[in-house]
C-alpha positions in Angstrom: -15.2 3.0 -21.2 -13.1 4.8 -23.7 -9.4 4.0 -24.1 -6.9 6.2 -22.2 -6.1 9.4 -24.0 -4.2 12.6 -23.5 -6.0 15.5 -21.8 -5.2 19.1 -21.1 -6.6 20.9 -18.1 -6.4 24.3 -16.3 -5.7 24.4 -12.6 -8.7 26.0 -11.0 -7.5 25.8 -7.4 -4.9 24.3 -5.1 -5.8 24.0 -1.4 -3.8 22.8 1.6 -6.6 20.9 3.3 -4.6 19.7 6.3 -0.9 19.1 7.2 0.9 17.9 4.2 -2.2 17.2 2.2 -3.2 19.2 -0.9 -6.2 19.0 -3.2 -6.0 20.5 -6.7 -9.1 21.0 -8.9 -8.5 20.7 -12.6 -10.9 22.0 -15.3 -10.7 20.0 -18.5 -9.7 22.0 -21.6 -9.2 19.5 -24.3 -11.1 17.3 -24.5 -13.5 19.1 -22.2 -15.0 16.0 -20.7 -13.6 12.7 -19.4 -15.7 9.6 -18.7 -14.1 7.6 -15.9 -15.0 4.9 -13.3 -14.7 5.8 -9.7 -11.3 4.4 -8.4 -9.3 5.1 -11.6 -6.2 7.2 -11.9 -4.4 9.5 -14.3 -0.7 10.0 -15.1 1.1 13.3 -15.4 4.4 13.9 -17.2 6.3 16.2 -14.9 9.9 17.5 -14.8 12.5 18.0 -16.1 13.6 15.4 -16.0 10.4 13.9 -17.4 8.9 11.4 -15.0 5.5 9.8 -14.7 3.5 11.0 -11.7 0.4 8.9 -10.9 -2.5 10.2 -8.9 -6.0 8.8 -8.3 -9.1 10.8 -9.1 -10.8 11.7 -5.9 -13.9 13.4 -7.3 -17.2 11.9 -8.4 -17.6 10.7 -12.0 -20.9 12.6 -12.0 -18.9 15.8 -12.9 -16.9 14.8 -16.0 -15.8 18.4 -16.7 -13.6 18.8 -13.6 -11.5 16.4 -11.6 -10.0 16.6 -8.1 -6.6 15.1 -7.2 -5.2 14.6 -3.7 -1.5 14.4 -2.7 0.6 14.4 0.4 3.8 16.5 -0.1 5.5 14.9 2.9 8.0 12.9 0.7 9.2 16.1 -1.0 10.1 14.2 -4.1 9.5 15.5 -7.7 5.7 14.9 -7.4 5.5 16.8 -4.1 7.5 19.7 -5.6 5.2 19.7 -8.7 2.1 19.9 -6.5 3.5 22.7 -4.4 4.4 24.6 -7.6 0.9 24.4 -9.1 -1.1 27.6 -9.2 -4.5 28.7 -10.6 -4.3 29.2 -14.3 -1.5 26.8 -15.0 -2.0 24.2 -17.8 -1.3 20.6 -17.1 -1.4 17.5 -19.3 -2.2 13.9 -18.3 -3.1 10.5 -19.6 -6.2 8.8 -18.5 -8.4 7.3 -17.2 -6.5 4.1 -16.2 -6.7 1.4 -13.6 -8.9 -1.6 -12.6 -9.4 -0.7 -9.0 -13.1 -0.1 -9.4 -16.3 -0.6 -7.4 -18.4 -3.7 -7.8 -21.6 -1.6 -8.0 -24.0 -4.4 -8.8 -23.0 -6.4 -5.8 -25.4 -6.3 -2.9 -22.8 -7.1 -0.3 -22.0 -4.6 2.4 -19.1 -2.4 1.3 -16.2 -1.6 3.6 -13.7 1.0 2.5 -10.3 1.1 4.3 -7.8 3.8 3.7 -4.6 5.2 5.2 -3.4 8.7 4.4 -3.9 9.6 0.7 -5.4 6.2 0.1 -8.7 8.0 0.7 -8.5 9.5 -2.8 -10.1 6.7 -4.9 -12.3 5.5 -2.1 -13.9 9.0 -1.8 -14.7 8.8 -5.5 -16.2 5.3 -5.1 -18.3 6.3 -2.1 -19.7 9.4 -3.8 -20.5 7.5 -7.0 -22.2 4.6 -5.2 -24.4 6.7 -3.0 -25.2 9.3 -5.7 -26.3 6.6 -8.1 -28.7 5.0 -5.6 -26.6 2.3 -4.1 -28.5 0.7 -1.2 -25.9 -1.7 0.5 -24.4 -0.7 3.8 -21.3 1.5 3.2 -18.6 1.9 5.9 -15.4 3.9 5.6 -12.5 3.4 8.0 -9.7 6.0 7.5 -6.5 5.8 9.4 -4.4 8.9 9.9 -1.6 9.8 12.4 -2.4 13.2 14.0 -5.3 15.6 14.5 -3.5 18.0 12.2 -3.8 15.4 9.4 -7.6 15.2 9.5 -9.6 16.7 6.6 -12.9 16.1 4.9 -14.4 15.2 8.3 -17.2 17.6 7.9 -17.9 16.3 4.4 -18.2 12.8 5.6 -20.5 13.9 8.4 -22.7 15.6 5.9 -22.8 12.5 3.7 -23.7 10.4 6.8 -26.6 12.8 7.5 -27.8 12.5 3.8 -27.5 8.8 3.4 -28.7 6.4 6.1 -26.6 3.5 4.7 -23.3 5.4 5.1 -21.0 5.5 8.1 -17.4 6.9 8.4 -14.9 6.5 11.1 -11.5 8.2 11.4 -8.9 6.6 13.7 -5.6 8.2 14.7 -2.5 6.1 15.3 -0.7 8.9 17.2 -3.5 11.0 18.7 -3.0 13.9 21.1 -4.8 14.1 24.4 -7.8 16.2 23.1 -8.7 13.6 20.5 -12.0 11.9 21.4 -12.4 9.7 18.4 -11.2 6.3 17.6 -7.5 5.5 18.3 -5.1 2.9 17.1 -4.3 1.2 13.8 -7.2 0.9 11.4 -6.6 -2.8 10.8 -7.6 -3.9 14.3 -10.8 -1.9 14.3 -12.1 -3.3 11.0 -11.9 -6.9 12.1 -13.4 -6.2 15.6 -16.2 -3.9 14.6 -17.4 -5.1 11.2 -20.7 -7.1 11.4 -21.1 -9.8 8.8 -17.4 -9.7 8.1 -17.3 -12.8 5.8 -20.3 -11.5 3.9 -18.8 -8.0 3.2 -16.5 -6.9 0.4 -13.5 -4.7 1.2 -11.7 -2.0 -0.7 -8.2 -1.3 0.6 -6.0 1.7 -0.4 -2.9 3.2 1.2 0.4 1.9 2.3 1.6 -1.5 1.2 2.1 -2.5 4.8 -1.5 -1.8 5.7 -2.8 -3.7 2.7 -0.7 -6.8 3.4 -1.7 -6.8 7.1 -5.4 -6.1 6.4 -5.7 -8.7 3.8 -4.1 -11.4 6.0 -6.5 -10.4 8.9 -9.5 -10.5 6.7 -8.6 -13.9 5.1 -7.8 -15.3 8.5 -11.2 -14.3 9.7 -13.0 -16.0 6.9 -13.3 -13.3 4.1 -12.9 -14.9 0.7 -10.0 -13.5 -1.4 -12.5 -12.6 -4.2 -14.2 -10.1 -1.9 -11.0 -8.1 -1.2 -9.9 -5.4 -3.7 -6.7 -3.4 -3.3 -4.6 -0.5 -4.6 -1.2 0.2 -3.0 0.2 3.7 -3.1 3.6 3.1 -1.7 
């Protein structure tokens, strides 16, 4: 893996995928390719004032000429305003790739991915990479959101499930409306109760710090070794 370097890219699209969630596609302009490992992130310099804005890459490493980034604009801080201000044709600059939250691809253990909100970003990249490169271990995604209006990529994960027999995705809502027929409640409880071979699996947690702390404690309490738990806290 090359050392981090500065890249320039052109904004190809910015899409409001659901609620406060936006996905931007960037086409690399200089250099025109970036080799990265699924789970890594990039850092933008935005402003004024100049601040560092970190976002995980959510697209597959298989396409090294474009990258997708995901962001919730709910906080409405400088990063949110920057995302809302992006438009096709804009030029952006960033440093990357960075980060050690990467998939243990050679491990044969079942892989359980657990996300809340935008924590899905690096996990989506990991899942796509693992399945596209022939990974055969069982792969389960648990994704916790709040409301029906927050749900996106549901059809994509259904399509991936149809394509790969070793993949299964579950979305659970903590504040569902009456029409919701899917899983309900906090994602942490479901994972412990519904994961077969819990102590033999490896876990990738990304999202709120609170979820990660709670999930790690539950996993360890239920016999999962610390070395089989990998985390990336977003806030």
